[in-house]
N, C-alpha and C positions, 0 to 999 in steps of 0.2 A: 188374501188377508193382509191387513195392515195393523201393526202393533206399535204402541208406545214403548220405547226402549229404556233400558236401565240408564243409559247415558243421558237420555232426556230428563229422567228423574233427578239424576245427580246435578245436571246443569241447572235445574230449577232450585236446587238447594235442599239438602237433607240434614244439615247440622242441627242437632237438638230435636229432630223429628223422630217419631216412632215409625219405623218401616216394618211392616209385617211381611215376612218372606216365607213362602212355602218351599222348603228344601226336601231333598230326597235322602233320607238317612236310613232307608230300609235295607240294611246290610245283613249278610249271613253271620250267624253267631255259632260258636262252639262254647256253650255255657255262657260265660260273660266275656269271651274273647271274640273280637271281630276278625273273621277269617278272610274277608275281602273288603278293603277300605276304599275301593274305587269310587263309590258314590259319595263318600265323605270328602275325598280329595276333589271330586268334581264340584262340590258345593262351595269350596273355599273361595274361588275367584270373586263371585258375586258378594259374598259376605265381606270379603276383604275390601272390595271397592266401596261398599257402603260404610264400613267402619272407618276406613281412611278418610271418607268425606264427613265423618262426624255424626253419622246416624246412630240412633238407638234401635238396635235390630232385635225384633222378636221373631223367632223361627218356629214354624209349625212343621211337623213331620209325623210319619207313622212308622211302625215296625211290626211286621207280621200281621196276623189277623185275629186280634183279640175280639171278644164278643161283646163289645160295648161297655166294658167295665175293666178296671185296672187288673192286670196280671203281671206279676213280677218278671216272668220270663220274656215279656214283651216291652219292658221298660227301655226307654231310649238311653239309659245311663251308660251302657258300654259304648254306644255310638258317640255320645257327647264327650265321653272321656277321651276317645280317639280324636275327635274334632279339636278338643282343647290342646292335645299334644301337638297337632299339626298347625294350629292357628297362631298368627302373630297378634291376635287380639284376645281380650278376656272373654271367656265363655262360661256360662253357668246354666244349670238345669233347674227348672221349676218342678216341684213335686206333684203338680197337677196341671191341668190345661187352662182352665178359666177360673179356678178357685182361689182361695186365700193366698196360697204360695205364689201363684202366677201374678196376682194383683200386687202383692207386696214387693216382689222382686222386680216387676216391671216398673213400679213407681220409683224404685231406687236405682234404676239402670242409668248409667252415665253415657255421655257421648262416646261413640267408638266402641261400645261394648255389645255383646250378644247374649241374649237370654233365649234358651231353647225351652219351649213349653213341652210338657210331657206328652207322650203318644196321643195324638188327636183321636185315635180310634178307641181310646179308653172311654170316650163319650159316645154313646149309641147314636146321638144326633148327627155325628159326622157323616155316617154312611146311610142315614135314613132315606127311604124313598119318598117321605113326606116333605114337601117343599117348606112347609111352615116349621117343622122340627129342625131341619137343616138351617133355615133362616135364623131361627132363634139362637142356635149355637154360633152361627156366623156373627150375629149381632154382639154376642159376648166377646168374641175374638176381636172384633173391630173396636169395641169399647176400650180395649187395652191400648189402642193407638191414639185415642182422642188427645187434642182436638184437631190435629193436622196430619193425620196418618196417611200412609199410602201402602199399596200392596204390590209385591213382586212375586210372580210365579217362576220359580227356578227348579221345579220338580217335574222334569219331563216324564219320569216314570209313573206319574199320577195323573197326567192330563187327560187320560181316557176315562177318568172317574168323575161323575157328577156328585162330588162330595163337598161338604160345607167349606173346608179349608182350601179347596181347589176352585170351586165354581161360585158359591154364594158370596164369599167375601169379596170377590172381584166385581160383584154387582153393587157393592156398598162403599168401596174405596176407589180413589184414582188408582188405576191398575196398569202394570208394566210387565213386559216380557223380560225374564232374566236371560243372561247371556248363554247359559247352558241350554235352556229351552230354544233360544234362537238358533244356536249351533245345530241342535238335533233336527230342527225343522228344515234348515238349509241342507243338511246331509240327506234327509229323507226325500227332499225334493229332487235331488240328483238321482234317486232311485226310481222316481216316478215320472220325470219329465226330462227330455233331452239327455237320456241315459246313454253313455258311451258303450258301444257294443264290441265284442260279445258281452252279454249280460248274463252272469251265472249266479243262480241262487242255490245256496246249500241249506237244506232243512233237515233238522234232526229232532231230538227230544223224544219223550216217551210215547205220546199219543198223536195219531194223525188227526183226531177230532179237534185238537188244539190249533191246528194249522189249516183247517178246511177252507175257511174264508180267504185266507191269504193265498193259498194255492189256487183257488178259484179265480182270484183277481190277477194272478201272475201269468195265467195261461194266455198266451198271445203277447205278453209283454217281456217276459224273460226268454232268452234263447235256450237256456238249459236249466233244469232243476235237478239237483243231485239229492237223492233221498237216503238218509241214514237214520241212526237212532232206533228207538223202539218202533217208530212209525213205519219203518221199512218192511216190517213183517205183514202189515196189512196190505202193502203194495205187492209183496210176494204172493200173498193169498189171492189177491185180485188177479194175478197172472196165472193162478191155478196151482200154486205150489203149497205143499204142506210145511208148516212152520213149527211143528212139534209143540213144545211147551212155551214157546216164545210169546211175548206180549202181542195180542191180536184183538182188534176191535172188529168183530164179525159184522156188526151192523153197518160199518162204514165201507165194506167191500164193494157194494154196488156204486157208491159215490166215487171211490177211487177208480173203478173200472170206467166210469163216465169221464173222469178227468183224463185218463190215459187215452181214451178214444178222442176226446175233444182236442187234446194237445197235438195229436198227430196231424190234425188239419189246421192248426193255428200257428204252426211254426215254433212250437215249444217242445223240446225233447226232455222227457223224463229219463234219468239214468238211475237205475236201481242196482244195488250191489250184486256182484256175481259170486262173491264168496263171503262167508260169515264165520265169526268165531263163536262157537257153541260151547256152553259150559254145563257142568253137571248140576249146578245149583247157583243161586244168586248169592255169591260170596267172593271175597277177595282171594281166598285160597282154594277156590273151586278148580277141579280138573277141567281142562278145555282142549279143544282142537279146532282146526280150520277146515271147513267143509264147503262144497259148492252151495250157492244160495238155493238151488233146486234140490238139494240133498240133505237138508237139515235133519230130517227124521232118520236118515241113514247114518248119522253120527254114532259114536260109541254109546251115547246116552239115550238113543232111541227116542221114543215119544216124550221122554222127560227132559230132553235137551232144551236149553234156553239160549237163544242168541243174545249176546251181550256186547258185540261190537261188529263193525264191518271188517272184512278180511283184508289182508295186505294187498292183494291184487286190486281190490276195489279202492282202497286208500290211495294206491298209486294212480289209478285211473282218474279218481276225483282230483288229485293234485295236478295232473296234466291238464284237465279242463280248467281248473282255477288259474293255472299259470298262463293259459292262452287267453284269458278274459281281460276285458278293460274295466269292467265293473263287477264287483262281487259283494253279495249280501249273504251273511251266514247267521242263522238262528237255530240253535239246538245242537248239543253234542252228538257225535256219531256213535257213541257207546257209553258204557258206565265208566267214565273217565276217572272217577274217584278210586277205582280199583286199577292198579298199575297194569295188570294183565290185559285189561280191556280199554286201555287209553290210547292205543296205537292209532285208531282211525281219527279220533279227535285231534291228536298231536299232528298227524299228517296234514289234515285240513288247515290247522292253524299255521303250520310251517309253510304250506303252499301260499297262504294269504300273505305271509311276510315276504315271500320271494316274487310275488306276482307284480308285473308292471301294470298295476290297475288301481282304481279307487276301491278300497276294501273297507267294508263295514261289518263289524261284529255286533250282532243285534241284542246285546244286553243279556240280563238274566243268567242262566246257566252257561251260556256261551262265554260271556265275559268272565265268569268265575273259572271256567275251564282253562282259558288261555293263561290266566294268572297262576292258577294251580300248577299248570304244566311248565311254568317258568318263562313265559313270554312277557315282554314289556309292552305297555300300552302304546308306546310310540313306534312299535313295529307294524302297527296297523293304521289305515287311513283314519278310522274312527271307531271307538268302542262306545256303543250306546249305553246310556244309563237306564233305558226303559224297554225291557223286552216286550211286555204286553202292549205298551203304547206304540212301539215301533211296528208291531204286527198290525195293529188296528189302523195305523196310518196307511200302511201298505195295502190293507184291505179296502181303503177308500172311505172309511168311516169318518164321520164328524167327531172330533174329540172335544168334549165339553170344556175342558180347561184351556183349549186354544181358542175356540169360538167365542168364549166369553171375553177374551182379551181383544177381540177384533174391534177396532175403532171405526 
């Protein structure tokens, strides 16, 4: 793929022009408090380049999954307030997306200023499956940039969506790839072509079904796949072990068994934990103990026991594999890292990544939130992705609409 770059756009001249930027401000909130501002910080460089060059910047973004109508809990207000705190340029928020507030504030926008439009998913047309509906919404967004607008996609976390603000606007305006998207694509290329070996992939998170396609595509490409998180219990069940009350996707057991069989002949080794931390209930203050992975039901909690983290022996074994690697991709925490008692596995993996003499990639989403929550700095890793789902779909080999539409 070949893309027009942000630098090309700036070289053409943007002073006084309206530039529509799709940013990723989909940050986690605790009430009205942003708990992880990584995506906001990642959006700043492109907005700063454009405002420094005198552009009038209109930003589209989403937060959460509102159902096509305004919901106060999904307002971009907290994210925009944090953006304004961090930015060296003036930032304001419209009270709607393409309504009277957006039109009035856009009309009064000055060179070097940024106007964020309210959550694009407050309009049902943004995510519509109907091309005409999405197109009509895109036309209204584009109208805000008349007569000499341009579009920059800088939201890697949304490029796997065929949404109006990601795909359709790019068919209506001169379109450019933002620096953040460019960096993400270059990083993921290193994970799919000319990858330095050993190549270790660490997969966690709650459900194996969320990772099926990427696991399928990594067999024969990755040297080692380390399995943690809630998904590990489906792997244990596939090996014939009881998992008591732990998270289990029974319908995926045959799929996992097939993966284990295929991997053995394809040069990819699956490593499943040998010990697990089992709790009496899903709670921060639950009683817990460490048991062998094949003896979960033999814990003090019997059939009610719930596995909430990989055990210390497994964490150490995972760390050793990571430290011996030359390329590491990690997506998904090893346990319920939000609870201190069950954060050890995730902490061990993160620490190993910081110590490895390797190109290390943290695959966004919960993994990115975990490393920051546990006190690690972004610059301790080779790259922290802003797009968990988009990263996985890229590694699955899927075509990402938000990228393909920018291909010139």
